VEXZA-618766 format. One line per field, with one value per atom (N, C-alpha, C): residue number from 1; residue in three letters; atom name; y, z, x. Coordinates in Angstrom, 3 decimals, padded with zeros to 6 digits, always signed. Atoms other than C-alpha are relative to their C-alpha. Example, Ala and Ser with C-alpha at 12.3 -4.5 7.8 and 13.67 -1.06 7.14 Angstrom:
BEGIN
nr 1; 1; 1; 2; 2; 2 $
rest ALA; ALA; ALA; SER; SER; SER $
atom N; CA; C; N; CA; C $
c2 -001.190; -004.500; +001.200; -001.190; -001.060; +001.090 $
c3 +000.000; +007.800; +000.000; -000.060; +007.140; +000.730 $
c1 +000.890; +012.300; +000.900; -000.820; +013.670; -000.770 $
END
This chain:
BEGIN
nr 1; 1; 1; 2; 2; 2; 3; 3; 3; 4; 4; 4; 5; 5; 5; 6; 6; 6; 7; 7; 7; 8; 8; 8; 9; 9; 9; 10; 10; 10; 11; 11; 11; 12; 12; 12; 13; 13; 13; 14; 14; 14; 15; 15; 15; 16; 16; 16; 17; 17; 17; 18; 18; 18; 19; 19; 19; 20; 20; 20; 21; 21; 21; 22; 22; 22; 23; 23; 23; 24; 24; 24; 25; 25; 25; 26; 26; 26; 27; 27; 27; 28; 28; 28; 29; 29; 29; 30; 30; 30; 31; 31; 31; 32; 32; 32; 33; 33; 33; 34; 34; 34; 35; 35; 35; 36; 36; 36; 37; 37; 37; 38; 38; 38; 39; 39; 39; 40; 40; 40; 41; 41; 41; 42; 42; 42; 43; 43; 43; 44; 44; 44; 45; 45; 45; 46; 46; 46; 47; 47; 47; 48; 48; 48; 49; 49; 49; 50; 50; 50; 51; 51; 51; 52; 52; 52; 53; 53; 53; 54; 54; 54; 55; 55; 55; 56; 56; 56; 57; 57; 57; 58; 58; 58; 59; 59; 59; 60; 60; 60; 61; 61; 61; 62; 62; 62; 63; 63; 63; 64; 64; 64; 65; 65; 65; 66; 66; 66; 67; 67; 67; 68; 68; 68; 69; 69; 69; 70; 70; 70; 71; 71; 71; 72; 72; 72 $
rest MET; MET; MET; ALA; ALA; ALA; LEU; LEU; LEU; GLN; GLN; GLN; ILE; ILE; ILE; LEU; LEU; LEU; VAL; VAL; VAL; ALA; ALA; ALA; PRO; PRO; PRO; ALA; ALA; ALA; GLY; GLY; GLY; ASP; ASP; ASP; GLY; GLY; GLY; TRP; TRP; TRP; VAL; VAL; VAL; VAL; VAL; VAL; ARG; ARG; ARG; SER; SER; SER; GLU; GLU; GLU; ALA; ALA; ALA; PHE; PHE; PHE; ASP; ASP; ASP; ASN; ASN; ASN; GLU; GLU; GLU; LEU; LEU; LEU; VAL; VAL; VAL; PHE; PHE; PHE; GLU; GLU; GLU; ALA; ALA; ALA; GLY; GLY; GLY; GLY; GLY; GLY; ARG; ARG; ARG; ALA; ALA; ALA; GLU; GLU; GLU; ALA; ALA; ALA; ALA; ALA; ALA; ALA; ALA; ALA; ARG; ARG; ARG; ALA; ALA; ALA; LEU; LEU; LEU; ALA; ALA; ALA; ASP; ASP; ASP; ARG; ARG; ARG; TYR; TYR; TYR; ALA; ALA; ALA; ARG; ARG; ARG; ALA; ALA; ALA; GLY; GLY; GLY; SER; SER; SER; ALA; ALA; ALA; ALA; ALA; ALA; GLU; GLU; GLU; VAL; VAL; VAL; SER; SER; SER; ILE; ILE; ILE; PHE; PHE; PHE; LEU; LEU; LEU; ARG; ARG; ARG; ASN; ASN; ASN; GLY; GLY; GLY; ASP; ASP; ASP; LEU; LEU; LEU; ALA; ALA; ALA; GLY; GLY; GLY; ARG; ARG; ARG; PHE; PHE; PHE; VAL; VAL; VAL; HIS; HIS; HIS; GLY; GLY; GLY; ALA; ALA; ALA; ALA; ALA; ALA; ALA; ALA; ALA $
atom N; CA; C; N; CA; C; N; CA; C; N; CA; C; N; CA; C; N; CA; C; N; CA; C; N; CA; C; N; CA; C; N; CA; C; N; CA; C; N; CA; C; N; CA; C; N; CA; C; N; CA; C; N; CA; C; N; CA; C; N; CA; C; N; CA; C; N; CA; C; N; CA; C; N; CA; C; N; CA; C; N; CA; C; N; CA; C; N; CA; C; N; CA; C; N; CA; C; N; CA; C; N; CA; C; N; CA; C; N; CA; C; N; CA; C; N; CA; C; N; CA; C; N; CA; C; N; CA; C; N; CA; C; N; CA; C; N; CA; C; N; CA; C; N; CA; C; N; CA; C; N; CA; C; N; CA; C; N; CA; C; N; CA; C; N; CA; C; N; CA; C; N; CA; C; N; CA; C; N; CA; C; N; CA; C; N; CA; C; N; CA; C; N; CA; C; N; CA; C; N; CA; C; N; CA; C; N; CA; C; N; CA; C; N; CA; C; N; CA; C; N; CA; C; N; CA; C; N; CA; C; N; CA; C; N; CA; C; N; CA; C; N; CA; C; N; CA; C; N; CA; C $
c2 +000.230; +149.637; -001.242; +000.830; +147.765; -001.582; +000.733; +144.243; +000.165; -000.424; +143.839; -001.361; +001.628; +141.633; +000.222; -000.386; +142.267; -001.104; +000.710; +140.338; +000.412; -000.728; +140.150; -000.664; +000.575; +138.824; -000.682; +000.650; +135.703; -001.243; +001.646; +133.380; +000.398; -000.041; +132.574; +000.163; -001.282; +133.648; +000.881; -000.636; +135.006; -000.005; +000.142; +135.017; +001.736; +000.019; +136.067; +000.294; +000.188; +137.800; +000.359; -000.335; +138.229; -000.236; +000.505; +138.823; -001.328; +000.853; +137.000; -001.616; +001.627; +133.982; -000.751; +000.155; +132.142; -000.720; +000.792; +130.354; +001.192; +000.059; +131.970; -000.425; +001.042; +131.327; +000.384; -000.309; +130.652; -000.071; +000.658; +130.777; +000.650; +000.116; +130.607; +001.194; -001.858; +134.083; +001.025; -000.815; +136.988; +000.289; -000.241; +137.737; -000.567; +001.125; +133.995; +000.954; -000.643; +135.679; +000.915; -001.115; +138.911; +000.161; +000.275; +137.344; -000.061; +000.791; +135.412; +000.477; -001.249; +138.306; +001.018; -000.221; +139.794; -000.468; +001.089; +136.594; +000.723; -000.043; +136.785; +001.534; -001.969; +141.161; -000.096; -000.368; +140.731; -001.060; -000.404; +138.394; -000.346; -000.977; +139.742; +001.107; -001.184; +143.072; -000.853; +000.969; +140.437; -000.028; +000.595; +139.134; +001.444; -001.516; +143.194; -000.113; -000.849; +143.511; +000.867; -000.636; +146.104; -001.328; +000.764; +144.639; +000.844; -000.616; +146.022; -000.201; +001.125; +144.394; +001.679; -000.102; +146.039; -000.829; +001.069; +144.720; +001.053; -000.509; +144.993; -000.369; +000.722; +144.911; -000.869; +000.927; +142.773; +001.130; -000.842; +145.962; +000.321; -000.380; +146.500; +001.183; -000.560; +149.109; -000.176; +000.695; +149.483; +000.214; -000.308; +148.738; +000.313; -000.043; +148.668; +000.369; +000.908; +148.685; +000.715; -000.300; +148.239; -000.208; +000.171; +148.774; -000.981; +000.609; +146.630; +000.716; -000.950; +148.315; -000.607; +000.828; +146.274; +000.518; +000.284; +145.415; +000.877; -000.269; +146.870; -000.807 $
c3 -000.448; +058.902; +000.797; -001.348; +062.026; -000.264; -000.152; +061.786; +000.670; -000.604; +063.246; +000.163; -001.181; +065.476; +000.271; -000.887; +066.446; +000.642; -001.113; +069.900; -000.231; +000.147; +069.218; +000.603; +000.165; +069.988; -000.595; +001.250; +068.364; +000.820; -000.243; +069.757; +001.403; -001.418; +073.122; +000.287; +000.634; +072.618; -000.290; +000.188; +071.967; -001.091; +001.208; +068.524; -000.261; +001.177; +066.855; -000.483; +000.840; +064.578; -001.029; +000.463; +062.322; -002.077; +001.200; +058.142; -000.228; +000.461; +059.255; -000.034; -000.679; +060.438; -001.109; +000.105; +058.604; +000.155; -000.875; +061.017; +001.797; -001.130; +064.077; +000.789; -001.223; +066.987; +001.334; -000.684; +069.253; +001.526; -002.096; +073.542; +000.038; -001.094; +076.025; +000.817; -000.857; +077.828; -000.771; +000.866; +076.367; +000.576; -000.585; +078.632; -000.184; +000.910; +077.424; -001.060; +001.560; +073.818; -000.031; -000.755; +075.314; +000.112; -000.509; +076.186; -000.986; +001.215; +073.076; -001.678; -000.073; +071.157; +000.225; -001.304; +073.595; -000.267; +000.378; +073.028; -001.437; +001.053; +069.688; -001.384; +000.634; +068.782; +000.324; +000.079; +071.142; -000.699; +001.119; +068.932; -001.101; +001.348; +065.934; +000.253; -000.029; +067.583; +000.149; -000.375; +068.685; -000.940; +001.319; +065.063; -000.990; +000.564; +064.064; -000.547; +000.447; +062.834; +001.210; -000.902; +064.598; +000.142; +000.066; +065.904; +000.403; -000.514; +067.177; +000.431; -000.080; +069.217; +000.328; +000.239; +069.118; +000.516; -001.002; +072.079; -000.005; -000.218; +071.649; +000.829; -000.340; +073.234; -000.608; +000.264; +072.938; -000.664; +000.728; +071.899; -000.850; +000.692; +069.538; -000.083; -000.960; +071.669; -000.649; -000.585; +071.178; +001.679; -001.268; +074.647; +000.371; -000.222; +074.276; -001.298; +000.995; +071.959; -000.151; -000.344; +071.642; -000.050; +000.622; +070.166; +000.509; +000.248; +069.763; -000.093; +001.132; +068.197; -000.188; -000.210; +066.267; +000.721; -001.132; +068.527; -001.739; +001.306; +066.383; -000.173 $
c1 +001.445; +108.157; +000.417; -000.099; +108.372; -001.004; +000.878; +106.842; -001.473; +000.555; +103.346; -000.368; +000.515; +101.034; -000.564; +001.385; +098.444; -000.962; +000.747; +096.361; -001.399; +001.787; +092.217; -000.824; +001.178; +089.576; -000.991; +000.598; +088.107; -001.041; +000.466; +085.336; -000.175; -000.479; +085.751; +001.849; -001.120; +089.312; +000.993; +000.111; +091.676; +001.376; -000.951; +094.426; +001.218; -000.974; +097.521; +000.112; +000.528; +097.922; +000.875; -001.183; +101.104; +000.035; +000.549; +101.765; +001.293; -001.513; +105.067; -000.205; -000.383; +103.541; -001.518; +001.204; +100.801; -001.830; +001.277; +098.303; +000.019; -000.423; +097.307; -000.276; -000.126; +097.658; -001.360; +000.668; +095.095; -000.025; +000.823; +094.197; -000.317; +000.661; +092.343; -000.096; +000.314; +092.901; +000.979; -000.432; +094.117; +000.937; -001.191; +096.782; +001.424; -000.995; +098.513; +000.211; +000.001; +098.075; +000.786; -001.288; +100.017; +000.664; -000.751; +102.046; +001.021; -000.304; +102.889; +001.210; -000.094; +102.868; +001.464; +000.001; +104.776; +001.430; -001.429; +108.008; +000.316; +000.144; +107.216; +000.580; -000.313; +107.889; +001.760; -001.122; +110.994; +001.185; -001.560; +112.961; +000.253; -000.338; +112.239; +000.620; -000.988; +113.761; +001.732; -001.450; +116.903; +000.280; -000.373; +117.105; +000.331; -000.307; +117.383; -001.530; +000.295; +114.225; -001.555; +001.241; +111.570; -001.282; +000.589; +108.579; -001.200; +000.783; +105.003; -000.574; +000.541; +102.739; -001.638; +001.093; +098.307; -000.169; +000.731; +096.476; -001.996; +000.576; +093.244; -001.643; +001.112; +089.585; -000.952; +001.757; +086.451; -000.456; +000.886; +084.780; +000.890; -000.515; +087.481; +000.911; -000.124; +088.811; +002.158; -001.428; +092.624; +000.935; -000.297; +093.650; +001.925; -001.953; +098.036; +000.666; -001.374; +100.870; +001.176; -000.654; +103.847; +001.219; -001.405; +107.315; +000.846; -000.977; +109.660; +001.937; -000.991; +113.012; +001.177; -000.890; +115.047; +002.033; -001.582; +119.000; +000.823; -000.718; +121.719; +000.764 $
END
């Protein structure tokens, strides 16, 4: 199963959450949160663990999902 990484609104900013780390990463801009989440997913994938990034809009709708397959 792929490691789940979520990008979601939080107050005036955006957070990146995952069971892979204890604390949320907080960003002022959604684009920066998405870029950080995708970079983390890419790192996990290159290390051999599949990762999936799910990005949610302020209204709660899923905006996109990106799967990073594990490197061989």
